[in-house]
Structure formats: C-alpha cells, structure tokens
N, C-alpha and C positions, 0 to 999 in steps of 0.2 A: 789498313789503318795508315796508309802513306797518306791519304787524300785529309785524315782527321789531324795530321803533323802539321800538312800545312795550311792550317785553318785561317790564316791571313790570307783576305779576298786582295791586299795591295801587294802584293807579289815578295812578303817580307820573310823572313827566314823561317824553316821552320822551328820548331819548340824541341828543345834538347831533351832525349828519352829522361834525362833524370830531373825533370821538371813535372813531369807526368804521374799527380797523383789519382788516385783510383777514385775521386770526387770530379776534376776534372776530363779524367776518361770518361766517366760518365755522361758528363754534362754535354762533352763532344759527343758523343755516340746519339746521345737524346737527339742535338740536335740535327745529326746525320737524317735519324728514322724520322724527325718532324720533315725534313726538306724531301724525303724519298713518300710518305706518305700524302703531302700535300700535293705533289706532282702527280698519285693516284685522284685524288680529290678533285684537282683542277680537272682532268681528260671528263668530269661529271658536272662539271661547272658548279663545284661544294667548294667552298671554305672548309676550313678543319670545324669551324664552330657550328654550319652547318650543316655539317655531317653528325657530327655531337647531337644538335637539335632532331634531327631528324632519328637518329638514333634509341632516344629517349621518351619520344613518342609511341612506339609500337609496345616499350615496357610499363609505362605509366598510364596511357591513353591519354583525354584529350585534357589539357594543363590550363590554367589559365596565364596568361603572358609573364606576369608579378611572379607566377610560380616556376614556369620555365626558365625564367631571368636567373632567379636565385638560385637554382637548381645547377645551371651551369656558371654562377658567377659572372654574370653581364650584366651591364649597366641597363637599363630599359630603352637608352636614347640608342644604345649597339644595338639591343636586342630587335628592336625594329627594322635596322637596317640588313639585318640577317635575315628578318621573316619577311619582308617586303618581297624579294627576289626568289624566295621559293614559294610565297603566294603567287607571285604571277606566273611562275613554271607549274601552278596547278598542284604542288606540290603538300602543301598546307592550305587550309582553312580557316579563317579566323569571324568567329561570329559572336557577338554580344552574349553577356552570360545569361544565364534564364533567371537567375536571381537578381543581380546586379550592373545594370544594363551600362554601367561607365566600364565596366571589364571585357575583357576580349578574352574566348577560349579560344585555344589553339588545338587543332586535331590536323592528324596524318589524312592525305588521300590517300585512294588507290593508287593512283600515279604516284605519289609521293612514295610509300612500299616499294612500287615496284624499280624506283629508284633508285631509293636506300637499296633495296637489294640486289642491283648490279654492281653500284658502287661497293660495297661490303664483299662482293666475290670479288671485284678486282683487285681491293685492298689484303683480301685474303693471301690471291695469289702471289703478288709484290711481294708478301710480308715473306712467304715460305721461299720465294726466290732471293730475294733480297736478305733476310737474316735467319736463314735457317744456319746450323753449324756445319765449314765443311764448304758452302755453297762459292761459286767461285765471284758473284758478286759482293760476299762478304768478306772474301780473302781479299780481292782486289780492290773494294771498296768504292765499286762504283756507281 
C-alpha cells in the first residue's frame, strides 16, 4: 500500500489516508496492476493492446481488420500500427478478404499462438506472485 499512497512522481507528499475513497484506491490498484502487466508484456516485446489482439484471434478465428478494431475499440489507424510489428514478427498474417478484396483478414499464425501462450504463462505466474492475497509483493507493493 505504501507505493500506492506515494503516487506522485514528482516526490510530492503522499495522500492522507482520510482522502482515500474506495474508488480512488481501486483506480490506483488498477494503475499498479497495469504497470506490472505492461512489464510482463514488454518482456515478450508486446504492448497491452497487442496481447489483447493475439488473445482475441484464437477465440474468434480470422477477423477482418475492421471487426478486430471495433472489438477492441481501437481506431483503424492505431490498429495498423499494432498489427504491423505482429505481422513483421510472424505472429499474425493479413490477407485480402475473399469476398471484398479491399478488406484485410487477420489470422493468428502458429508462431503467434506459441508466443501468446508463452506470454500468457508469464503473466499468470506474475499475477499469482504479485496479486495473490498475502503475497510478499502484494504486501510490500513491489
């Protein structure tokens, strides 16, 4: 909890305990969880949104870029910047749509499935280590 209370990066004074509402504590905990997960994803050269994209494809199968963007709530221009590195690394493939050649269909490759599985295992281990009740990391907030 100490790290959450010292949330200012400028070295300002920590929040007073009586200022902490449940919603503020929840927001700070979410921020810390996101930071920790981002570290795990970065170890696999993935951004949070790229991990999300890789996770959608096994469940939904091949999707058009438009469907994929709408599902994750990402602007098409931003989606392309997320997909390009995944394609360059061989984790996804994009092909022209069979019916409408103007559309691209995104598919998870075997390498992408393996990479996503590896990243998922690391995230699960870190989540168990950092977020389980009574864990040293949770109590020390490291």
